C-alpha positions, 0 to 999 in steps of 0.5 A: 508495538510496545512504544515507550517514553524513550522512543522517537517517532517520525512525523513524515505524513502531512496532517491531512493524511490519516497516517499522522494519527498514529504518529501524533496520538500514539507518541503523545499517549506514551510521552515519546518524542515526535520528530517533525519532518519538513516537506522539503526534506520528506521527499529528498532521499539523501537528506531524509536518510541523514535526518533519520540517523541524526535524530535517532528516530526509533519508530518510522512510519510512512507510505511504502513509496518513501521507503522505496525511495530511501532504499534506492537513493538514500545511501543508507550504508553511510549512516548509523541506524542503530536507534531504529527498531521499528519500520511501519508502512501503510497506504499502498502495496509495498512492491516486494523487490523494494521491501527486500532491498530495504530490509537487506540494507537495514536488517535490524528493525522489525517491519510491519505492514499496516492496513486501513482506509481513512474511515477506519484508520489502521484495522489490520497489521502484519509483521514481515518475517525476515529475511525476505526470501529472494524468490518471493514476488507476491506482496505480504498479507495485510494481516490480522484484525486489530483487537479493538475491531471486528472484520468479515468478508462479504460477497456481492450480495452482502453475505459472509463468505467462507474462509479462503473465498474472495470478498469485500472486507468490512470493518466494525468497532470503535475505530470506525467513523460514524459517517461522512459529514453532511453526506447522508447518501454516501454514508448509507452506501458505505455502511450496512447494519447487521441483525444485531444492530452493528454498523459495518463499514464496507472498505471496497477492498477485495481480500481473502481470509486464511485459516489463521485469520490473516487477510490477504489484499487482492485489490480494489473493487473499483479496479476490477474490469471485465476484459474478453470475458475474464475478470481482471484485477489491475493490481495483479498486472502491476504486481507482475510488472514490478517483478521485472528488475528494470521497472521502478514504478508501475501503474495500470489503468483501464480505459473505455474502448469502442471496439474492445470495450476495455483497453489497458495501459501500463505507465512505467518508470525506471532508472534512465540507464536500465529502461527495458525495450518494448520488446523485452517488456512484452516478452516478460508479460507474455511469460508471466501473465495470461494473454487477456491480462497483457496491457495493450499499451506501455507508456514510459515516464521519468517518474509517476505522478504522486498525490500529496500523500505520496501515493501514485496519482491514478487520476492524473494518469487517467488524463494521459489516456 
């Protein structure tokens, strides 16, 4: 990213969220300025948009949900963002329609999709080529592995798969944690040792690797369910729902069902004046998803609950089942 002492970094992520590691330490390393974003401003789109402009922030880093909020409600056209040269995002999948809207409003910065669990911090990166095509609906790849790390893709038996095949992403190198504090059993489950003694961390994320070494994120291993004999990735259903123009947020949860084994609920939010009817949503799903992936139930909320790190709170949604 070639930061310099002239850069002004945002510090939006709370310090218990691993995004803050880049904000603080990269900024300090290069002698740049760190602009602290107060919690009261951090989720208030109009005030946050004003702060980014007034503070002349040049490198912004946050979860995609905050950037989507800015694109929808920040009135970005009112402000001067000539200082903003890089927009970094990580922590969750950025729905393409929200990313496209942001890039159209702010076309000059470079956009980077960063990936990495807390246990590795950022381990892959991908620069989004602009403009985002209007026909694109699939999320961008998580990219290539960082130069100080190594990556491989494993099957369920822990054997490396061929390029192009699905598997679990594993990471090794100096950026990987040593283990979980006072939790030896959890540490043992999270790592495996290669024949050369290298400790590899199993991320739990399912990916494919392209011929050029670029990784595409498919979903969490623990978010795959069997339904009617088919393997269903809940994130694929979410990605399809996000393609509907009237849907602002989508989260899909699988619940145990005595008769069917698994039932699927889609929790959705929209702008009040654009909420689609149930018939419209079901028709949309029938046109874009195979029958076995269509949710059994749709639940509308004013907004989906968030964690302290601004990600959708799936645990709270599960209590609504």
